[in-house]
N, C-alpha and C positions, 0 to 999 in steps of 0.2 A: 693607384696614385701614391706619390711620395709626400708625406706630411712632415711638417716641422713640429717638434715639441721639445723645448728646453727651458724649464723655469729659471735656470741659472742665467739665461740670456734675457728673458722677458719679465721676470717677476718684479723688477724694480722700475719697469717702464709704465708710464701712463698707458691705458688700454688703447687709445688711438695711436700712440707711438708704436705700440706692439703690432697693431694691425698693419701700419705702414711698413714696418720692418719685415714682417713675415710675408706679406703679400708681394713684396718686391722680389722675392726669391722662390716662393712656393705657391701651390694651388690649394693646399690644405694645411690646417693647423689643429693639433690636439691641444686645447687650452688646459693647463693645469689649474683647476679651480680652487686655488688656495691663496692665502695672503691677500695682497691688493687685488688679486683676480678671483677672489672668492665668488663663486658663481651666483650666490644669492645677492651679493652686494653689487655686482656689476650687471645685473640683469637688464636694467633700463638702458644702460650704456650699450650693451650688446644689441638690444632692439633698435637702437638708433644707428649703430655702426654697421651691422651686418648687411643692410641693403646697399651700402656704399662700396663694398669690397667683393671682388670675385674670388671668394675663399670658401671652400668646403670646411666645415667645422666638426670636430668631435670633442669630447670632454674626458679629462682624467678626473675622476671624483676625488674629493679631499681625502688625504691620508695622514697628514700630520695631526697628532693628538686624537686620531680616529682609530678605533679598534673594534671591528665587528666580531672579534673572538674574545672580548674582554670578560673576565670573571666578575667584574663589578657591574651589577645589573643596570644601575642608572647610567653609567658610562656606555654600556653596551646599547641601551635603548637610544641614547643620544647619537651614538655613532651610526646606528642603522637609520635613524631619522634623517641625519644629515646626508647620508648616501642617497636615500630615497628622494629627498628634496632636490638634490643635484641632478638626479636622473630625470625627474619630472620637468625641471627647468630646461634641461638639455633637449628634451623631447618637444616642449612647447616652442623652443627657438629653432627647431628644425635640424638639430645636429644629428649626425649619422650614427654615432655610437658612443658608448661610455665605458671606460676602463675603471675597474675598482680593485683595490688591494684586498687580499684576504686578511684575516685577523693576524695578530702577532703575539709573541710571548711577552710576558711582563714578569716582574720579580715574583709575584704570587703564583703565576701559572707556569713558570719556567720548567718545573719538574713534571708537568702534565701536558705535553704537546698534543697528545691524542684528544684530550678533552677540549683543547683550544680548537682543534680541527672540527670536532663535533659541534661546538658552539658556533663556529663560522658557518658550518653547513646549515644550521637552523636559521642563522641570520640571512644567508643567501636565499633560503626558501621564503622567508618573510619578505625580502626585497623583491623576489620574483613575483610573489602573490600581489604585491602592491603596484607593481609597474607592468603587469602582464598585458594590460589593455593599451599601453602606450605605443607599442609597435617599434620601439627603439632597440637596437642591438646593444647588449650589455655583456661584458666579459670580465672574468676574474683573472688577474695577472699571476703568472708563476713568479716566484721570488728567488733572489740570489742566495748563495750560501753565506748566511750571516747568523750570529748566535740567537737572534730573536725571531727569525723568520720561520714560517710554515709554508706548505704548498711548494716545496722545492721539487718534489717528485710528481711525475705525471699521475700516478695512482692516487696521490693525496688530493690533487686538484680535481680529478674526476670524482672523487668521493664528495668533495665540497659542492659541486654543481649537479650531482646526481638528482634526478627527479625534477629538474627545473628546465626552463628554456634559456637559461643563462649559459653563455659560451665561455671561451678562453681568449684572453689577450696573451698571445705567445710572445714572450720576451727572449729574443735570441741571446743577448748578452748574459742574462740571468741563467739561462740553461747551460751556457758555457762554463759557469762556475760550479755547477752541480753534477755534471756528468750525465745529464738527463736529455741531451739534445735528441738522440735517436728516439727515445720514448715519446717525447712531445711531438716529434715530427710524424708519428703515427696517428696523430689526432687532428690533422689539418681540417677535417670537416667541421670541427668545433671552433675554429679560429674566427674571431670577429675582427681582429686586427693583429698586426705584428709590430712589435717594437724592435728596432735594430740599433745596436751599438756594439762596441768591441771591448775586449779585455784580455788579460793574460791567462785566463782559465782559473784564476784563484780569487781575485777581488773584483768587485763591481765598479770598475773605473770609469765606465761610460766613455771610452776612447772613440775617436773617429774610426769609421770602418777602414779596415786594412792595417791598423796599427797594433792589433792584438793577434790572438790565435784562432779566432773563429774562421772556419772554412766556409766562407759565404757562397762560393761556387757550389759546394755540396748542399748547403742549406737551401739555396734557391732551386736546385734541381728537385729537391724533395717538396718544395712549395710550388711546383710547376702548375698544379691545378687550383692554387689559391688565387682568389680574385679580389681580395680586400686590400686595405691600405697598408703601406709600410711607413712606420712612424720613426723618424730619426731623433735620437735622444743624446747626442753628444753635449758636452757641457759648455762649449763656446760656439759662437756663430761661425768662426772659421772651421771648427771641427764638424759642425752640422753641414756646412756647404761642401767640405771635402767629402763627407760621407754621401752627400747627394750625388756628386759626380761619380764616385766609386760605384754606387748602387745603380745609377742610370746606365753606366757602361756594362755592368754585369747583366742587367735586365735586357739590354739590347742583344747581347750575345746569346 
């Protein structure tokens, strides 16, 4: 199924307005649980609205000001707590999956990326232990090539989820900026969902599909055995809808 997810489009909308907009074009919505749509804050509204709309839902766990690779112990504990809370609420609301970001570098940790990876790994283990009985799919997302990111490489993301039941949210656009497309496409059995957007291979522009350099025909061939959702992440509604048409045409072929 093709899902919508663009916080640039929906983040300033009242939740019911967002439901109306998304449901008029899509059968699925990955809600970005931040800002006015912070999952803990909108829980009661979701309980009220979900029965009224024929939408399958998933969640992107909060990531702004959240760092599950933080050197600051109190900030780390709070970050892990917020991610666990988001997953628990998503499970209770019957959502299908949750995407979460790995940790990221900060001024104090910038020179020690391997340590950030190891802290993130411990955080993922803690999250896995707390949510193991919930039965909801959770995936850590591969990141784009930016100065503060980790888990750009498939081997690093595998290291982070090793020994857990947590999978991968494969972001096609992010992989296009890191030269890791082929390596990630060897791990399709671990994908719990796939984020799709385009770029020029250098910066994470979140362009509509077909406006950048991603070879989506090739990517979809490699994903032929994948049965999860494709989540569109362009930054405008026009861009998301263009991507939907582009993707539907390729999937039919």
